MDAnalysis code that builds the backbone (N, CA, C; Angstrom):
import MDAnalysis as mda
import numpy as np

u = mda.Universe.empty(576, n_residues=192, atom_resindex=np.repeat(np.arange(192), 3), trajectory=True)
u.add_TopologyAttr("name", ["N", "CA", "C"] * 192)
u.add_TopologyAttr("resid", np.arange(1, 193))
u.add_TopologyAttr("resname", ["MET", "GLN", "HIS", "ASP", "LEU", "VAL", "LEU", "SER", "GLY", "HIS", "GLY", "VAL", "ARG", "LEU", "VAL", "PRO", "LEU", "GLY", "VAL", "GLU", "HIS", "ALA", "SER", "GLU", "LEU", "VAL", "ALA", "LEU", "ILE", "ASP", "ASP", "ALA", "LEU", "TRP", "ARG", "GLY", "MET", "THR", "THR", "PRO", "VAL", "PRO", "THR", "THR", "PRO", "ALA", "GLU", "MET", "VAL", "ALA", "HIS", "ILE", "GLU", "ALA", "ALA", "VAL", "ALA", "VAL", "PRO", "ASP", "ARG", "VAL", "SER", "LEU", "ALA", "VAL", "LEU", "GLY", "ASP", "ASP", "GLY", "GLU", "VAL", "ARG", "GLY", "SER", "THR", "SER", "TYR", "TYR", "ASP", "LEU", "SER", "ARG", "ALA", "MET", "GLY", "ARG", "VAL", "GLU", "ILE", "GLY", "ASN", "THR", "TYR", "TYR", "GLY", "ARG", "ALA", "TRP", "TRP", "GLY", "GLY", "THR", "THR", "ASN", "PRO", "ALA", "CYS", "LYS", "LEU", "LEU", "LEU", "LEU", "GLN", "HIS", "ALA", "PHE", "ASP", "ASP", "TRP", "GLY", "LEU", "ALA", "ARG", "VAL", "ALA", "LEU", "ARG", "ALA", "ASP", "ALA", "GLU", "ASN", "SER", "ARG", "SER", "ILE", "ALA", "ALA", "ILE", "ARG", "ARG", "LEU", "GLY", "GLY", "VAL", "PRO", "GLU", "GLY", "VAL", "LEU", "ARG", "SER", "HIS", "ARG", "VAL", "ARG", "PRO", "ASP", "GLY", "SER", "ARG", "GLY", "ASP", "THR", "ALA", "TYR", "PHE", "SER", "ILE", "LEU", "SER", "ASP", "GLU", "TRP", "PRO", "THR", "VAL", "ARG", "THR", "ASN", "LEU", "GLU", "ALA", "ARG", "LEU", "THR", "VAL", "GLU", "VAL", "SER"])
u.atoms.positions = np.array([
    [56.040, 125.334, 123.471],
    [56.682, 124.637, 125.288],
    [56.850, 122.959, 124.586],
    [57.265, 122.338, 125.694],
    [58.079, 120.711, 125.612],
    [56.555, 119.603, 125.287],
    [56.355, 118.870, 124.206],
    [55.064, 118.303, 125.095],
    [55.474, 117.099, 124.762],
    [54.671, 115.992, 124.100],
    [54.303, 114.531, 124.504],
    [54.035, 114.459, 123.508],
    [52.801, 115.384, 123.246],
    [51.373, 114.690, 122.233],
    [52.201, 114.560, 120.536],
    [51.773, 112.662, 120.388],
    [51.194, 112.433, 118.718],
    [50.312, 112.281, 118.613],
    [49.816, 111.889, 117.090],
    [48.885, 112.472, 116.503],
    [48.387, 111.699, 115.139],
    [48.488, 110.719, 115.167],
    [48.442, 109.306, 113.896],
    [47.064, 109.483, 113.401],
    [46.998, 108.944, 111.834],
    [45.339, 107.868, 111.080],
    [46.289, 108.313, 110.079],
    [45.241, 108.441, 108.593],
    [45.450, 108.631, 106.968],
    [45.878, 109.056, 106.609],
    [47.696, 108.553, 107.218],
    [49.075, 108.745, 106.532],
    [49.414, 109.059, 106.862],
    [49.033, 110.016, 108.156],
    [50.537, 111.351, 109.134],
    [50.773, 110.380, 110.368],
    [52.157, 111.426, 110.368],
    [52.225, 110.931, 112.160],
    [52.434, 111.908, 112.660],
    [51.668, 113.290, 113.188],
    [52.652, 114.548, 114.484],
    [53.299, 113.654, 115.507],
    [53.839, 114.573, 115.922],
    [55.878, 114.342, 116.338],
    [55.882, 115.784, 116.525],
    [56.794, 115.622, 117.786],
    [56.726, 116.343, 118.608],
    [58.170, 117.286, 118.159],
    [57.966, 118.695, 117.216],
    [59.142, 119.513, 116.917],
    [60.179, 118.830, 117.122],
    [61.381, 118.010, 116.703],
    [62.310, 119.303, 117.185],
    [63.808, 119.331, 116.569],
    [64.783, 119.830, 116.416],
    [65.997, 119.361, 116.236],
    [66.318, 119.547, 115.239],
    [65.660, 117.594, 114.883],
    [65.748, 116.746, 114.694],
    [65.460, 116.397, 112.921],
    [64.334, 117.933, 113.215],
    [63.940, 118.092, 111.874],
    [64.397, 118.387, 110.485],
    [64.638, 119.871, 111.303],
    [65.858, 121.041, 110.399],
    [66.248, 120.705, 109.584],
    [67.204, 119.784, 108.711],
    [67.154, 119.364, 107.096],
    [66.385, 118.498, 106.849],
    [65.478, 118.209, 107.297],
    [65.730, 117.943, 106.509],
    [63.566, 118.967, 105.884],
    [63.398, 119.932, 107.060],
    [62.469, 120.541, 107.338],
    [63.265, 121.525, 105.820],
    [64.231, 121.579, 106.393],
    [64.437, 123.282, 105.209],
    [64.724, 123.101, 104.257],
    [64.854, 121.377, 103.732],
    [65.237, 121.595, 102.395],
    [64.050, 121.111, 101.491],
    [63.005, 121.523, 102.358],
    [61.602, 122.067, 102.056],
    [60.354, 123.171, 101.139],
    [61.376, 123.936, 101.344],
    [60.273, 125.701, 101.866],
    [61.847, 126.416, 101.005],
    [60.787, 127.294, 100.629],
    [61.229, 128.550, 99.934],
    [60.783, 129.778, 100.092],
    [61.278, 131.184, 99.203],
    [60.636, 132.375, 99.528],
    [59.661, 132.295, 99.193],
    [58.991, 131.386, 97.967],
    [57.497, 131.707, 97.706],
    [56.254, 130.632, 98.589],
    [56.647, 129.718, 99.093],
    [56.556, 128.756, 100.247],
    [56.157, 130.172, 101.700],
    [57.416, 130.218, 102.089],
    [57.248, 130.291, 102.949],
    [56.229, 132.194, 103.046],
    [56.408, 132.608, 101.771],
    [55.934, 133.630, 102.018],
    [54.659, 133.581, 103.527],
    [53.964, 133.659, 103.734],
    [53.358, 133.534, 104.709],
    [53.275, 133.637, 106.083],
    [54.243, 133.349, 106.455],
    [54.587, 133.896, 107.475],
    [55.384, 135.353, 107.512],
    [55.388, 135.006, 109.354],
    [56.145, 136.797, 109.933],
    [57.838, 135.725, 110.643],
    [58.738, 134.532, 110.206],
    [59.616, 135.137, 110.596],
    [60.447, 135.413, 109.596],
    [61.840, 134.947, 108.970],
    [62.591, 134.944, 108.080],
    [62.833, 133.734, 107.534],
    [63.299, 134.003, 106.498],
    [63.039, 132.459, 106.127],
    [64.252, 131.379, 106.490],
    [63.734, 130.230, 106.915],
    [65.339, 129.120, 107.659],
    [66.131, 129.068, 106.032],
    [67.448, 129.662, 105.708],
    [67.732, 128.964, 104.373],
    [68.881, 127.857, 104.319],
    [69.643, 127.229, 105.895],
    [70.318, 127.025, 106.054],
    [69.622, 125.685, 107.438],
    [70.417, 124.908, 107.616],
    [70.559, 124.490, 108.814],
    [70.395, 124.737, 109.932],
    [71.296, 125.439, 109.952],
    [71.398, 126.046, 111.505],
    [70.289, 127.210, 111.820],
    [70.130, 128.102, 110.559],
    [68.224, 128.434, 110.821],
    [67.052, 127.879, 110.591],
    [66.741, 126.420, 110.699],
    [66.474, 125.878, 110.514],
    [65.510, 125.394, 112.514],
    [67.082, 125.404, 112.337],
    [67.119, 125.074, 114.248],
    [66.648, 126.054, 114.694],
    [67.540, 127.504, 114.618],
    [67.363, 128.335, 115.165],
    [65.389, 128.493, 114.912],
    [65.227, 128.175, 114.667],
    [63.259, 128.638, 113.736],
    [62.749, 127.873, 115.474],
    [62.891, 126.194, 115.156],
    [62.494, 125.343, 115.818],
    [62.869, 125.601, 117.268],
    [64.219, 125.783, 117.660],
    [63.935, 126.267, 119.197],
    [63.300, 127.800, 119.620],
    [62.541, 128.173, 118.577],
    [62.154, 129.688, 119.079],
    [60.644, 128.885, 119.496],
    [60.381, 128.776, 118.701],
    [58.573, 127.762, 117.602],
    [58.623, 126.753, 119.281],
    [59.425, 125.688, 119.724],
    [59.133, 125.719, 121.353],
    [59.418, 125.914, 122.695],
    [59.989, 127.479, 122.205],
    [59.978, 127.445, 123.491],
    [58.974, 128.406, 123.576],
    [57.196, 129.446, 122.963],
    [57.042, 129.050, 122.891],
    [55.461, 129.154, 123.702],
    [55.302, 129.878, 125.396],
    [55.004, 128.199, 125.638],
    [53.231, 128.289, 125.292],
    [52.284, 128.920, 124.644],
    [51.314, 128.067, 124.251],
    [50.998, 127.920, 122.921],
    [52.754, 127.611, 122.304],
    [51.485, 126.871, 120.923],
    [52.826, 125.351, 121.456],
    [52.059, 123.997, 120.380],
    [52.937, 123.338, 120.560],
    [53.043, 122.390, 119.091],
    [54.324, 122.592, 118.672],
    [54.667, 122.527, 117.819],
    [55.012, 121.150, 117.333],
    [54.571, 120.348, 116.327],
    [54.731, 119.769, 115.389],
    [55.064, 119.442, 113.696],
    [55.691, 118.343, 113.684],
    [56.740, 117.732, 112.333],
    [55.516, 116.494, 112.297],
    [55.068, 117.032, 110.546],
    [54.230, 115.828, 110.039],
    [55.512, 114.727, 109.502],
    [55.045, 114.223, 110.175],
    [55.313, 112.590, 109.266],
    [55.356, 112.448, 108.821],
    [54.700, 111.184, 107.085],
    [54.796, 109.828, 106.480],
    [54.488, 109.073, 107.245],
    [53.213, 107.983, 106.987],
    [53.426, 106.618, 107.725],
    [55.241, 105.871, 107.739],
    [56.184, 106.479, 105.791],
    [57.280, 106.330, 106.384],
    [58.334, 106.874, 106.819],
    [57.537, 107.693, 107.756],
    [58.531, 108.495, 108.336],
    [59.523, 109.644, 107.561],
    [58.736, 110.184, 106.610],
    [59.367, 111.077, 105.631],
    [58.831, 112.362, 106.404],
    [60.236, 112.991, 105.952],
    [59.038, 114.874, 107.240],
    [58.310, 115.801, 105.537],
    [57.268, 115.639, 105.897],
    [56.394, 116.091, 104.982],
    [56.547, 117.686, 105.691],
    [56.241, 118.342, 106.791],
    [56.235, 120.190, 106.792],
    [56.459, 119.957, 108.533],
    [55.286, 120.947, 108.720],
    [55.293, 121.321, 110.245],
    [53.240, 121.843, 110.720],
    [52.937, 121.314, 111.418],
    [51.679, 122.720, 111.719],
    [52.512, 122.411, 113.635],
    [51.121, 122.975, 114.092],
    [51.273, 123.909, 115.457],
    [49.789, 124.215, 115.948],
    [49.521, 124.286, 116.908],
    [48.353, 124.079, 117.814],
    [49.271, 126.034, 118.668],
    [48.602, 126.409, 118.766],
    [49.177, 128.226, 119.219],
    [48.231, 129.179, 120.177],
    [48.574, 129.873, 121.105],
    [47.145, 130.547, 121.701],
    [46.694, 129.710, 121.957],
    [47.179, 128.425, 122.669],
    [46.426, 127.873, 123.503],
    [45.370, 128.061, 125.187],
    [44.314, 128.152, 124.586],
    [43.878, 128.742, 126.758],
    [42.558, 127.581, 126.206],
    [42.784, 126.849, 127.420],
    [42.293, 125.525, 128.324],
    [41.352, 126.633, 128.225],
    [41.187, 127.160, 129.096],
    [40.055, 128.009, 130.528],
    [39.163, 128.826, 129.383],
    [39.980, 129.623, 128.499],
    [38.638, 130.241, 127.001],
    [37.396, 128.850, 126.209],
    [39.359, 127.641, 125.872],
    [38.276, 127.090, 125.102],
    [38.430, 127.295, 123.905],
    [39.783, 127.729, 123.635],
    [40.100, 128.005, 122.787],
    [41.485, 127.171, 122.080],
    [42.060, 127.894, 120.489],
    [43.122, 127.167, 120.451],
    [43.291, 127.714, 118.622],
    [43.621, 128.708, 118.033],
    [44.606, 128.611, 116.638],
    [45.823, 127.185, 116.360],
    [45.451, 127.017, 114.762],
    [45.360, 126.270, 114.446],
    [46.842, 126.906, 112.774],
    [47.728, 126.522, 112.880],
    [48.138, 127.685, 112.129],
    [50.548, 127.212, 111.903],
    [51.153, 128.000, 111.434],
    [52.849, 128.085, 111.197],
    [52.645, 126.242, 110.624],
    [51.772, 125.901, 110.116],
    [51.488, 125.052, 108.553],
    [52.585, 125.334, 106.867],
    [53.562, 124.907, 107.032],
    [53.581, 124.185, 105.986],
    [54.460, 123.207, 105.694],
    [54.255, 123.175, 104.330],
    [54.576, 120.872, 103.761],
    [55.202, 121.253, 102.760],
    [55.554, 119.987, 102.520],
    [56.769, 120.101, 100.827],
    [55.674, 120.482, 99.855],
    [56.479, 121.180, 98.378],
    [55.332, 121.425, 97.636],
    [55.052, 119.735, 97.144],
    [55.466, 119.191, 97.068],
    [55.393, 117.827, 96.327],
    [53.737, 116.994, 97.359],
    [53.267, 117.221, 98.753],
    [52.350, 116.624, 99.251],
    [51.099, 117.984, 99.270],
    [51.289, 119.503, 98.136],
    [50.109, 120.375, 97.979],
    [49.288, 119.469, 97.397],
    [47.624, 119.915, 97.468],
    [46.576, 119.010, 96.869],
    [46.271, 117.600, 96.524],
    [47.486, 116.944, 98.073],
    [46.798, 115.172, 98.281],
    [45.755, 115.531, 100.328],
    [47.021, 114.169, 100.365],
    [45.812, 114.521, 101.752],
    [46.580, 114.977, 102.934],
    [48.108, 115.259, 102.839],
    [48.274, 115.708, 103.889],
    [47.793, 116.501, 104.624],
    [47.521, 117.959, 103.905],
    [47.074, 118.691, 105.120],
    [45.700, 118.130, 105.320],
    [44.591, 117.325, 104.924],
    [42.820, 117.011, 104.800],
    [43.757, 116.444, 106.418],
    [44.378, 115.389, 106.459],
    [44.126, 114.396, 107.429],
    [45.080, 114.775, 108.950],
    [46.308, 116.048, 108.824],
    [46.222, 117.116, 109.754],
    [45.671, 117.480, 110.459],
    [44.481, 117.970, 109.577],
    [43.785, 119.181, 110.437],
    [42.907, 118.335, 110.805],
    [42.310, 117.325, 109.676],
    [41.497, 116.049, 110.695],
    [41.600, 115.999, 111.982],
    [42.538, 115.156, 112.705],
    [43.221, 115.094, 113.501],
    [43.567, 116.292, 114.254],
    [44.098, 116.710, 113.678],
    [43.860, 118.505, 115.134],
    [42.340, 118.849, 115.337],
    [42.723, 118.505, 114.925],
    [40.877, 118.954, 114.212],
    [40.479, 117.733, 116.719],
    [40.562, 117.475, 115.958],
    [39.504, 115.933, 117.096],
    [40.451, 115.658, 117.993],
    [41.877, 115.621, 117.925],
    [41.876, 116.261, 119.262],
    [41.524, 117.967, 119.730],
    [41.690, 118.274, 119.129],
    [41.231, 120.365, 120.351],
    [39.957, 119.861, 121.000],
    [38.855, 119.055, 119.502],
    [36.775, 118.842, 120.375],
    [37.408, 117.658, 120.788],
    [38.003, 117.230, 120.741],
    [37.155, 116.035, 121.645],
    [38.001, 115.746, 122.641],
    [39.049, 115.454, 122.926],
    [40.140, 115.013, 123.218],
    [40.479, 116.599, 124.670],
    [40.691, 117.468, 124.059],
    [40.638, 119.351, 125.294],
    [39.520, 119.574, 125.478],
    [38.194, 119.294, 124.448],
    [36.975, 119.935, 124.792],
    [36.392, 121.036, 124.703],
    [37.027, 121.867, 123.671],
    [37.300, 123.541, 123.428],
    [36.307, 123.415, 122.573],
    [35.673, 124.234, 122.604],
    [34.844, 124.856, 121.894],
    [34.771, 126.244, 120.468],
    [35.979, 125.971, 120.498],
    [36.847, 126.508, 119.241],
    [38.252, 126.375, 118.800],
    [37.668, 126.186, 117.910],
    [39.469, 126.504, 116.846],
    [39.720, 127.245, 115.681],
    [40.602, 127.802, 115.885],
    [40.501, 129.462, 114.176],
    [42.078, 128.701, 113.464],
    [42.073, 129.635, 112.833],
    [42.354, 129.131, 111.746],
    [43.038, 130.500, 110.892],
    [44.295, 130.468, 110.562],
    [44.058, 131.928, 109.967],
    [44.893, 131.910, 108.362],
    [44.992, 133.143, 107.509],
    [46.255, 133.123, 106.338],
    [46.682, 134.201, 105.794],
    [47.546, 134.365, 105.204],
    [47.505, 135.863, 104.407],
    [46.730, 136.570, 103.580],
    [45.670, 136.899, 103.444],
    [45.046, 137.635, 102.391],
    [45.492, 137.112, 101.375],
    [46.198, 137.664, 101.197],
    [46.210, 137.008, 100.007],
    [47.350, 135.632, 99.343],
    [47.592, 134.980, 100.340],
    [47.228, 133.713, 99.420],
    [46.418, 132.490, 99.758],
    [45.127, 133.138, 98.524],
    [44.858, 131.895, 98.224],
    [44.841, 130.541, 97.935],
    [45.741, 130.148, 98.180],
    [45.160, 128.409, 97.774],
    [45.497, 127.712, 99.461],
    [46.275, 128.284, 100.350],
    [46.048, 128.343, 101.153],
    [44.016, 128.807, 102.086],
    [43.766, 129.637, 102.017],
    [42.345, 130.283, 102.042],
    [41.567, 129.027, 100.851],
    [41.843, 129.121, 100.226],
    [40.739, 127.679, 99.488],
    [40.863, 126.201, 100.623],
    [42.117, 126.521, 100.533],
    [42.209, 124.932, 101.610],
    [41.739, 124.689, 103.010],
    [41.352, 126.160, 103.628],
    [40.927, 126.477, 104.905],
    [39.277, 126.427, 104.789],
    [38.651, 127.302, 103.316],
    [37.569, 126.536, 102.972],
    [37.435, 125.250, 102.794],
    [38.043, 124.442, 102.426],
    [36.910, 122.918, 101.661],
    [37.795, 122.385, 103.160],
    [38.495, 122.784, 104.646],
    [38.290, 121.850, 105.538],
    [36.815, 122.370, 106.031],
    [36.064, 123.367, 105.933],
    [34.976, 123.916, 106.569],
    [35.145, 125.458, 107.676],
    [36.335, 125.961, 107.055],
    [37.035, 127.280, 108.552],
    [35.735, 127.816, 107.417],
    [34.834, 128.568, 108.847],
    [33.437, 129.633, 108.623],
    [34.589, 131.047, 108.554],
    [34.611, 131.959, 107.526],
    [35.309, 132.788, 107.526],
    [34.451, 133.884, 107.958],
    [35.767, 134.866, 109.270],
    [34.798, 135.183, 110.219],
    [35.909, 136.685, 109.610],
    [35.965, 137.375, 109.056],
    [36.765, 138.278, 108.757],
    [38.831, 139.134, 108.228],
    [39.003, 140.255, 107.744],
    [40.334, 140.200, 107.750],
    [40.409, 141.535, 108.034],
    [41.602, 141.300, 108.975],
    [42.329, 142.303, 110.307],
    [43.703, 142.580, 109.033],
    [43.222, 143.979, 108.834],
    [43.890, 144.926, 108.313],
    [44.689, 145.001, 108.836],
    [46.251, 144.915, 107.420],
    [47.621, 145.534, 108.425],
    [48.068, 145.019, 109.531],
    [47.946, 143.486, 109.918],
    [48.598, 142.422, 111.043],
    [49.421, 142.240, 111.775],
    [49.672, 141.822, 110.196],
    [51.086, 141.384, 110.724],
    [52.785, 142.614, 109.469],
    [53.663, 141.664, 110.071],
    [55.314, 141.422, 108.801],
    [55.016, 140.692, 109.118],
    [55.516, 141.039, 107.168],
    [56.108, 139.611, 106.712],
    [57.922, 139.409, 106.441],
    [57.736, 137.999, 106.131],
    [59.260, 138.530, 105.848],
    [60.294, 139.103, 106.266],
    [59.986, 139.222, 104.888],
    [60.219, 141.032, 103.487],
    [60.060, 142.318, 104.179],
    [59.794, 142.399, 105.644],
    [59.037, 143.568, 105.893],
    [57.932, 143.949, 105.459],
    [57.159, 143.579, 104.561],
    [56.006, 144.521, 104.505],
    [54.763, 144.217, 104.994],
    [53.664, 144.832, 104.896],
    [52.568, 144.674, 105.488],
    [51.950, 143.697, 104.891],
    [51.098, 142.656, 105.990],
    [49.799, 141.909, 105.578],
    [48.932, 142.154, 106.141],
    [47.671, 141.231, 105.356],
    [46.374, 140.988, 105.816],
    [46.251, 139.899, 106.632],
    [45.088, 139.977, 107.480],
    [45.236, 138.876, 107.739],
    [43.652, 137.359, 107.701],
    [43.803, 136.932, 106.928],
    [42.098, 136.149, 107.005],
    [41.334, 135.736, 108.337],
    [40.891, 135.570, 108.631],
    [40.617, 135.207, 109.393],
    [39.020, 134.079, 109.807],
    [39.249, 132.318, 110.250],
    [38.478, 131.432, 110.067],
    [37.961, 131.239, 111.147],
    [37.127, 129.904, 111.456],
    [37.080, 129.246, 112.374],
    [36.176, 128.087, 112.248],
    [36.356, 127.229, 113.655],
    [35.439, 125.782, 113.918],
    [34.841, 125.911, 114.933],
    [33.883, 125.790, 115.204],
    [33.154, 125.657, 116.517],
    [32.512, 124.510, 116.410],
    [32.199, 123.729, 118.313],
    [32.514, 122.771, 118.359],
    [31.426, 121.557, 117.949],
    [29.715, 122.784, 117.857],
    [28.800, 121.855, 116.844],
    [28.883, 122.215, 115.049],
    [29.706, 122.734, 114.679],
    [30.357, 122.625, 113.924],
    [30.898, 120.923, 113.046],
    [31.951, 120.660, 114.004],
    [32.352, 119.693, 114.185],
    [32.412, 118.274, 113.999],
    [30.854, 118.624, 114.139],
    [30.537, 116.933, 113.737],
    [30.343, 116.350, 111.654],
    [30.396, 117.622, 111.504],
    [29.888, 118.030, 110.370],
    [31.543, 118.283, 109.831],
    [31.718, 119.499, 110.501],
    [33.111, 118.969, 109.362],
    [34.381, 117.701, 109.462],
    [33.672, 117.313, 110.867],
    [34.581, 115.472, 110.705],
    [34.395, 114.916, 109.947],
    [32.995, 114.891, 109.529],
    [32.277, 113.757, 108.233],
    [32.269, 113.966, 106.679],
    [32.364, 115.124, 106.892],
    [33.280, 115.646, 105.076],
    [34.453, 115.483, 105.271],
    [35.258, 115.484, 105.934],
    [37.143, 115.256, 106.417],
    [36.996, 113.904, 105.841],
    [36.088, 113.498, 106.986],
    [36.408, 111.970, 106.766],
    [36.111, 111.570, 105.706],
    [34.599, 111.235, 104.786],
    [34.415, 111.171, 103.743],
    [35.739, 111.720, 102.833],
    [36.206, 112.510, 102.880],
    [37.570, 113.979, 101.900],
    [38.263, 112.793, 101.579],
    [38.694, 111.538, 102.967],
    [40.322, 111.387, 102.980],
    [39.332, 110.226, 102.105],
    [38.403, 109.697, 102.282],
    [37.963, 108.136, 101.599],
    [38.005, 108.577, 100.209],
    [37.437, 109.416, 99.815],
    [36.888, 109.714, 98.736],
    [39.043, 109.128, 97.878],
    [39.576, 110.497, 98.360],
    [40.726, 110.963, 97.699],
    [41.716, 109.713, 98.212],
    [41.574, 108.718, 99.002],
    [43.131, 107.704, 98.781],
    [42.152, 106.046, 98.834],
    [40.941, 105.833, 97.971],
    [40.273, 105.248, 97.043],
    [40.691, 105.461, 95.232],
])
């Protein structure tokens, strides 16, 4: 969907994803990094433009480019399956260039996204998911405070055509204060 949401803090800025980000995003990805996605790997700027246009066209998806304070494109993330009436959303379709793995980019982005979902939208539930074979992403979700809900077997088709299981996690509104405190403390320690 078209939107004007901008979230900033802790060294990152989330802005509406647009075709102007295509060249920088395509330079960050490779087959292994993209394995957890369900769309073919965009390998050219034109393919990334098509990917971005498709993401922005989804009515219940808020697609965002992840920038550093210096404006450098670090990756992309989204809210999707947004249902304000049901008080829920998922955060996903997230990827970062390898240079930002293991640092403050992911916890900073998730803090901003969770804060907006719970504090501004007043949602009751935020879900996160990962390919069940993606141990790095699953560990990151657990470190964020995501509570495991289970694995949906043969839930999706990977870009290579194979079937993949999906591990689901969630954070509920009554868990959010503890998750927020832990993320803020983690960002303070990692920045120091």
